[in-house]
Structure formats: structure tokens, C-alpha cells
N, C-alpha and C positions, 0 to 999 in steps of 0.2 A: 283139719277136720274135727279133731278133739277140742281145739279151742272153740270152735263154732258151736258144737254141741253143749260144751261146758258153759258157753255164754248164754245159750238159750235157757239152760238149767238154772244158772244163776239169775237170770231175769225173771224166770218163773218163781222162784222162791222170794224174790223181791215183791213181786205182784201178790203172792199169797200173804206175806208179811203186811203189806198195805192193807189188803182186805181184812185181816184180823184187827189191825189198828183202827180201821174205820169202823168195824163192828163194835170194838171195844168203846170208841169215843162215843158213838151214837147211843149207846146204852147209858151213858152217864150224864147227869144233869148239870153238875158243877164243873167248871174248868179245871180246878184243882185235882178232880179225880179223873180228868181227861189226859193230863199231861203224862202220866206214866205209859199210857198206850202210844201216845206219840213218841215218846222217848225211846220206847223199847220195841216197837213194831213199825210205825209208819215211816219215821226218818230212816232207820236202817233199810226198810223195804225199798225206799226210793233210791237210796245209795246202791243197793244191789241191782236194781233195774238199770241205773246208769253203768255200773260196771259190766253188766251182761251185754248192754248195747255197745260198749266200747270193745269188748272182746270179739262180738259178731262182726261189727263194722271194721274193726282192724284186721281180723283175719281175712275177710273178703277183699280189703283194700291191698293187703300185703300179696295176696295171690295175683291180683290184677297188675300189680307193679312189677312183680317177678317176671311176668310175660314180656314187658317192654323195657326191661332194665337196660339191656346193652344199646338199644335205640335212644333211650333218653340220655344215657351217659355220653353217647356220641354227639348228640345234639347240644348237651350242656358244655362239652368241650369245646364245640365250634363256637357257641355264644360266648364263652369266656375268652377265647382266642380273639374274637372280634371286639370284644370290650377292651382287651389289652391293647389292641391296635389303635383304638380310639383314644385312650387314656395316655398312651407313652407316645410322645412325638419322635418321629424318626430323626437321626442325625442329619443335619443339612449337608447336601453335596456342594462341591465347589461352585457349581453353576447356580445353586439355589441360595448360596449364601451371600450373593451380591457383591458390591464393590469392595467391601472390607474382608473378603475371603482370605487373603494373604496377610493381612495385618494382624497384629496382636490385639491392638486397640482401635476402636472405631467411635464414631460420634454422629449425631444427626444435625443437620443445620439448625443453628439456634439453640442447641442443647447446652445445658450447663454441666453434664456429666460425660464421662467417657466409659466405655464398656468393652468387655471381651467381644471378639468377633462373632462368637456363637451366642450372645446373651439374647434371651427371649424378648427383652424390652425393645431391642432394635431389629430383630429378624422380621423380614418382610416390609420394612419401612422404606420409602422413598428417600433418596438422598444420603444413605449410610456411606460415610467416607472414612478412610483410614486416617488415624492421627498418630502422631509420635510424641515423644517426650517434650520436645521443644514446643509444639503446638499446645500440649496440656499446660504447660507452664505459661506460655504467652497468653493463652485465652483464659487462664485460671479455671480449668475444668476440674471438677471433683469425680472421685470414682464412684461407680454405681454400686449401690448397697445390695443389689440382687446379686451380680455375678462377681463382685469384689475382683476387679482386674489387677489390684495391687499396684506397686510403684516400681517393679523391677525393670520396667521398660519393655517397648515392643521389639519383637524378634525379627520382624520383616525388615529387609534392607530397604532404605529409601522411605521408610514411612515416617520421617521426620517432618512431614508437611503440615 
């Protein structure tokens, strides 16, 4: 409440300074004699009007926000949770991982690279097949640059296909 009254008082002082500056400028014929009135009254008066408006509007906005803070915070938390769900992919389950779920390395038909079974470049693609170290050598497959499957060999038994 004090900030609101103070804001109105500051704005009123600014308006009075603007009026004094206008009166001083209007009584002078030459621009060189008008500049002191602009610098000492009109410009500071305009700044005080803006400062008073900020105090009044800021106080009113603050009391309006205080009433709905808990509701807005809950809504913000809900929206942030939803955004997190959209941005972060869930870990694939065995059923969703496809044919290469048990293999350490997989490849796609006609592909020139081999990937980890959870690599995002092959996830959801048709024809994903497990591949072993022998097949990697025979087909001259290169490691994926994204998932970096390494050369330590597949861990799944029977993946030497």
C-alpha cells in the first residue's frame, strides 16, 4: 500500500517538474536558453513519471500474483514435467527393441555401419538384425559414430551371424 501511494506521489512530482519545464521553455525564444529547462525539469520529470508508474503497476501486479501463486506453481510444475517427458526418450523395452534386443551389435539391411542395439539411428527401423564380429569383418562394416559400439565384440551368444 505504501509503495502504491509512493508511486502516485513520485508520478505527481514528475508531472509538476514537466509543467515547470514546459513553462520555462515556453518563455524563452532561443534554443540555447531552453536547454537548461529541459535538462533540469522536463527530462527528470518524465523519468519520475515512469518511475511512479512502475511502482504503482508493480505493486498491483505483485498483489494479483500473490493470490494465484500456488496454483500457477502447480501448473508450471505440470507443464515442466510434460516437457521433460517429450524431450527425454524412455528406455526401450525388450518388446520395443525389435530383433536386435539380445545382441550387442545390430545393423540394417544394406547398411555400411554396425550399431549398439539401443542406438537411436536404428531404433524403430525395419529389418534391424543382430550382427557378430565375424559378420562385421566379412561385410567390412564400420562402427557407428553416434553410439560408438567399439570393437570389444558382441556379448550375446550366437550373434556371430
